N, C-alpha and C positions, 0 to 999 in steps of 0.2 A: 655865117653859118660855112657850115661846110657839106655837103652831102656827098658821100662815096657811096662805092659802089663794087660790086666785081667787075659791072662793066666802066668800071671806076668814073662817073660821073661825081665831081666834089663840087660841091656845094658849100659858099663862105656865107655867114651873112654878120657884117661888123655892128655889134649893139651898144656899143658905147660914143659917149660924145657926153660934151658938155652942153649942146641943143637937145638932146635925147632925155637928160637923166635930168630931175629936179637937185637943185643944191642940196638937199637933205642936210642944212648945219646942221652939226653936231652928231652926224652919221658915219661910220668909216664909207670908207671905198665900197665896201663888201656889202653895206648895206641898202646904199645910194638906193632913188624909186628908179623908173622911166618919169618923163613927164609927158603932157599929154601928148607931145611932138613925137616922141616916143613910141606912142601907145599908136598913132595911127602912123605911122612908119612901118609898125611890126602889122597893125592889121592890113595893109596894102601890101606886104611881102606874101603876106600870110592866104589874099585871095590871090596873088601872081601864083604861086604855088598848084593852087585849086587849079584856076582857067589851063596850067602848062600839066596838069595831073601829074605831078611829081610828088610820091609820096614815100618816104622814108622808111623802112624796118624797123628800124630805131634812131633817136634822137640820143645824143651824149649832150651832155650841157651842163655850162659851168653853175655851181649853187650859187652866185652872187645874186639877190635876189632882183635887180633888176633884170640879168639872164633869165631868172623862172617867172618872171613877167612879162620878157618878151616873146619869148616859145610856146608859154600858155595862149597868147593871144594869136600866135601866127599858128598854132597847132587847132586851136577853134574855129580861127578865119578859116584853115585850109581839111577842112571835118579830118584830121589826124589822130587818131586815139591818144590820150594823155598816158598810157599805159606802155605807150611806146618811148616814152621818158626817161631817162637814165640821167641821175647830179651826180655827176664828175668830180669830185674835189681836187682833181689835178690838174684840171684845164681852167680854174680859176691862177690868169697870171700867169700860164704856163709856155717854159722855155718851146722855141716852134722843135725841135729835135722831140723834146717830150710828149708833142702834138700829131706828131710828123710817127711815132712809133703806138700813139690811140689808136690812129686812123689804120694803120698797118696791121694793128692786130685785129681787128674786126671779123668777120666772118658769117656776117649780115649782105643781103648783096647787095643795099645801099645802106645810108648813115648819113644823116643829121647833125655835123655839129657844131655848138653852139658856145664862143668865146669869149676873150679880149682881148686887143690887139696891145700893144705892136706883135704877140707870138703870132695868132690868126696871118696877119697880113706876111710875115717872113716865113710863115709856113707852106703860101699858096707860092713864092716864089722859088724857095723849094722844089715847089711839084714842078713848077714850069720853069726851067732856066731860064727860060727868053722870056719872061716875066718880071717888068719894072715896075709892081705892083708898088707904093710910096702915098702915103696918105690917101690913102681909100676914104669915099666918102662914108658918112653916117647910114646905118642900115642900109650900105649895099650888101646884095648877093650874087659873090663869086663865081659862077660855073667852070669848072676845069676838068679836063678829062684825064683820069691820073692815069690808067693804063699807057696813055700817047703823052701824057705830061706836057699836056699843053692846057694853058688859059683861053676858055671858049666864051665866057662871055660874063660883061659887066653888067646886073641889073640893080636900079636905079627904083627906086620904093616915092 
């Protein structure tokens, strides 16, 4: 997830990996579903967001099936209205430059961006030139102060 705001706090959660996605033999990468572990991690992140009282004004999410499952679980656990979710085709396998443009184009106070690696990880490094995120763990949430261009924290489920 990426959580970006005019206060420029950015949060990101990587939602894909072989241990959080089912094998879904015969399905494309786009159609893969979350495994039980992925659902548990999604719930954990949602509960953490609720406990921290972090609520995005808008959620921009990849339309990949596992991203849909992820954000719906997170939104439910964090008590975030699903009408805040906008499915953005360009987020699926997006180049980091495109993700950066998507973030910069937002006019609301806070956004939560749900996407895929390696693009998300790279855009975090772009936002904080001193960050060296490489191989971020499954379902982690990275909090970045966009205005200061500084990685603040990584939350693990």
